[in-house]
Structures are given as C-alpha cells and as structure tokens.
C-alpha positions as CSV (number, residue, x, y, z in Angstrom):
1,M,5.8,-1.5,14.1
2,T,4.3,-0.3,10.8
3,I,1.4,-2.7,11.3
4,F,-0.1,0.0,13.5
5,L,0.3,2.5,10.7
6,E,-1.1,0.3,7.9
7,N,-3.8,-1.9,9.4
8,Y,-7.2,-0.8,10.5
9,W,-7.9,-4.2,12.1
10,I,-5.3,-3.8,14.8
11,W,-7.0,-0.6,16.0
12,L,-10.5,-2.1,15.7
13,I,-9.6,-5.2,17.7
14,S,-7.9,-3.0,20.3
15,G,-11.1,-0.9,20.6
16,I,-13.2,-4.1,21.0
17,A,-10.8,-5.5,23.6
18,L,-11.0,-2.3,25.6
19,A,-14.8,-2.3,25.4
20,G,-14.9,-5.9,26.4
21,A,-12.6,-5.1,29.4
22,G,-15.0,-2.3,30.4
23,I,-18.0,-4.6,30.2
24,L,-16.3,-7.1,32.4
25,V,-15.5,-4.4,35.0
26,F,-19.2,-3.2,34.7
27,T,-20.6,-6.7,35.4
28,N,-18.6,-6.7,38.6
29,N,-19.4,-3.3,40.0
30,R,-22.5,-2.2,38.1
31,D,-21.3,1.4,37.8
32,P,-22.7,2.8,34.5
33,R,-19.8,5.3,34.4
34,V,-17.4,2.4,33.8
35,L,-19.5,1.1,30.9
36,A,-19.9,4.6,29.4
37,G,-16.2,5.3,29.9
38,S,-15.1,2.1,28.3
39,V,-17.4,2.6,25.3
40,V,-16.0,6.2,24.8
41,V,-12.4,4.9,25.1
42,A,-13.1,2.1,22.6
43,V,-14.6,4.5,20.1
44,L,-11.7,7.0,20.6
45,V,-9.2,4.2,20.0
46,A,-11.0,3.1,16.8
47,L,-11.2,6.8,15.5
48,I,-7.5,7.4,16.3
49,G,-6.7,4.3,14.5
50,V,-8.6,5.4,11.4
51,V,-6.8,8.7,11.4
52,V,-3.4,7.2,11.9
53,V,-3.8,4.6,9.2
54,R,-5.4,7.1,6.8
55,Y,-3.0,10.0,7.2
56,V,0.4,8.8,8.5
57,P,2.7,8.2,5.5
58,T,4.7,5.0,5.3
59,E,7.1,3.7,2.8
60,R,4.6,1.1,1.6
61,K,2.0,3.8,1.0
62,N,4.6,5.9,-0.9
63,I,5.5,3.0,-3.1
64,T,1.9,2.3,-3.8
65,K,1.4,5.9,-4.6
66,S,4.3,5.7,-7.1
67,L,2.8,2.6,-8.7
68,D,-0.5,4.4,-9.0
69,M,1.3,7.3,-10.7
70,I,2.9,4.9,-13.2
71,V,-0.4,3.3,-14.0
72,A,-2.0,6.8,-14.5
73,A,0.8,7.9,-16.7
74,V,0.7,4.8,-18.9
75,V,-3.1,5.0,-19.3
76,A,-2.8,8.7,-20.2
77,D,-0.2,7.6,-22.8
78,D,2.2,10.2,-21.2
79,R,5.6,8.9,-22.3
80,E,7.6,11.7,-20.5
81,K,5.8,11.2,-17.2
82,T,6.2,7.4,-17.4
83,L,9.9,7.8,-18.1
84,S,10.3,10.2,-15.2
85,L,9.1,7.5,-12.9
86,I,11.9,5.1,-14.1
87,A,15.4,5.4,-12.6
88,P,17.8,7.2,-14.9
89,H,20.3,4.3,-14.8
90,A,17.6,1.7,-15.7
91,G,18.1,2.0,-19.5
92,D,16.6,-1.4,-20.3
93,V,13.4,-0.5,-18.4
94,Q,13.2,2.9,-20.2
95,A,13.8,1.2,-23.6
96,L,11.1,-1.3,-22.8
97,A,8.7,1.5,-21.9
98,R,9.5,3.5,-25.0
99,I,9.1,0.5,-27.3
100,N,5.8,-0.7,-25.8
101,M,4.3,2.8,-25.5
102,A,5.0,3.3,-29.2
103,R,3.4,0.0,-30.2
104,F,0.5,-0.2,-27.7
105,R,-2.1,2.1,-26.2
106,I,-3.2,1.0,-22.7
107,E,-6.9,1.9,-22.5
108,K,-7.4,0.6,-19.0
109,A,-5.1,-0.8,-16.3
110,S,-5.4,-2.0,-12.8
111,Y,-3.3,-4.1,-10.4
112,S,-4.1,-6.6,-7.7
113,D,-2.3,-9.0,-5.3
114,L,0.4,-6.4,-4.6
115,D,3.2,-7.7,-2.4
116,I,5.9,-5.3,-1.3
117,E,9.2,-6.2,0.4
118,I,11.2,-3.2,1.5
119,N,15.0,-3.5,2.0
120,T,16.3,-0.5,4.0
121,M,19.7,-2.0,4.3
122,T,20.6,-1.1,0.7
123,S,21.8,2.3,-0.4
124,P,19.5,3.7,-1.7
125,P,16.6,1.7,-0.1
126,T,14.9,-0.7,-2.5
127,A,11.6,-2.5,-2.7
128,M,10.6,-5.7,-4.5
129,L,7.1,-5.6,-5.8
130,Q,5.1,-8.5,-7.2
131,F,1.6,-8.0,-8.6
132,Y,-0.9,-8.9,-11.3
133,A,-1.9,-6.2,-13.8
134,V,-5.1,-6.4,-15.8
135,V,-4.9,-4.2,-18.9
136,R,-6.8,-3.5,-22.1
137,V,-4.4,-2.8,-24.9
138,K,-4.9,-1.5,-28.4
139,H,-2.2,-2.0,-31.1
140,K,-1.4,1.5,-32.3
141,P,0.0,0.8,-35.8
142,T,-3.0,-1.4,-36.9
143,G,-5.7,-0.1,-34.6
144,E,-6.6,-3.6,-33.6
145,G,-8.1,-4.3,-30.2
146,P,-8.7,-3.6,-27.5
147,F,-7.4,-6.9,-26.1
148,P,-7.6,-7.8,-22.5
149,A,-4.5,-9.2,-20.9
150,R,-3.4,-10.3,-17.4
151,V,0.2,-9.9,-16.7
152,R,2.4,-11.0,-13.7
153,F,4.9,-8.3,-12.8
154,A,8.0,-8.4,-10.7
155,A,9.5,-5.0,-10.3
156,E,12.3,-3.4,-8.2
157,F,11.8,0.1,-7.0
158,E,14.4,2.3,-5.4
159,K,14.1,5.4,-3.3
160,A,15.1,8.6,-5.2
161,A,15.0,12.3,-4.4
162,N,11.5,12.6,-6.0
163,G,10.1,9.4,-4.5
164,W,10.2,5.8,-5.5
165,V,11.1,4.9,-9.1
166,V,11.3,1.7,-11.1
167,S,14.9,0.3,-11.4
168,A,14.1,-3.1,-12.8
169,C,11.1,-4.9,-14.2
170,D,10.1,-8.3,-15.5
171,F,6.7,-9.4,-16.6
172,K,5.1,-12.5,-18.0
173,P,1.6,-13.0,-19.5
174,H,-0.6,-14.8,-17.2
175,T,-2.8,-17.5,-18.9
176,G,-6.3,-17.7,-17.7
177,F,-8.3,-15.3,-15.5
C-alpha cells in the first residue's frame, strides 16, 4: 500500500471523488451545508495526502536519497564520501570508483527515468535500480573537456546500518540524446 505514501494523484483523485459525491447529494436535497461539507472534506483529504506523501518516509524515498547523496559526493569530487556510500564487500565497485574519480572530474550530474525494484525477502533487503545519468566530465590528467555523456546504469543497493549503499553496479554509454 505504499502507493498512498508515494503518489499525490491518489489523494487528489480521492478528494475530487468526495467532492463529486457531495455535489451529487447536493443536487438531490439542495442543502448548502452538504455542498460546503463535501468541499471541506475534499480539501482536507487533498491536504492530508500532500502531507503524507511529502513527510512519511518510504524505502523508495530512502533509496532515492542515497542516490542523491552519491551524486552530490561524486560532483563534489569527495572520494571518501563516495566510498562510504558503497558496501564494504563491494570491492569491484570501490575499485571502479577510485579509478574513475582519479581519472575524471564530474562537473555536473543528474539522473532520470529511475526505476526501483525492492526485494525485502533477501537478507539484507536489496533494491535494483535502473536509470540514465547525464554527466559532464573533464579528464583530470590532460584537462580536456568537459564532455557530455549519457550513461545507462543498473545498480544494486542493499540496506545497511547507515542507510542504502551500492553493492553492485554496471553502466554502459548511451548513444544519442
């Protein structure tokens, strides 16, 4: 039932449906209190929905927050922070991060088309992420760039004591924008 915690539209449609039901009742009995009450209830449902979606944490929101922290650490060229967001047992991902952070400076990064599939049956819980990243990279040794690139990522996150961390990662350059 996380759809109620992550989707504004459910709450908006519910509010509209309640207002519509109130209007139908008003057309039958012509009591203005019914119309006013239905509008008040519809607005309250919509406001409660906004508060719930905005402030109730979910695993998807926590994973997205971890991904945002990784993007911020990479753009800040903070190697230690980036490595702290990678699982300790994911040596290949840590090595990939070390090598690429030594060779390239990410000047700007963003992601889109984020798809998250959470598996709570594993221990620890895991999540598969797929998304596109658009980055501007500069080659550190030569100073060439910045070069824009669009990359398709597939990453596995796992829940750790300090939040969600990367446990596996694969990426491929995406041709064309």
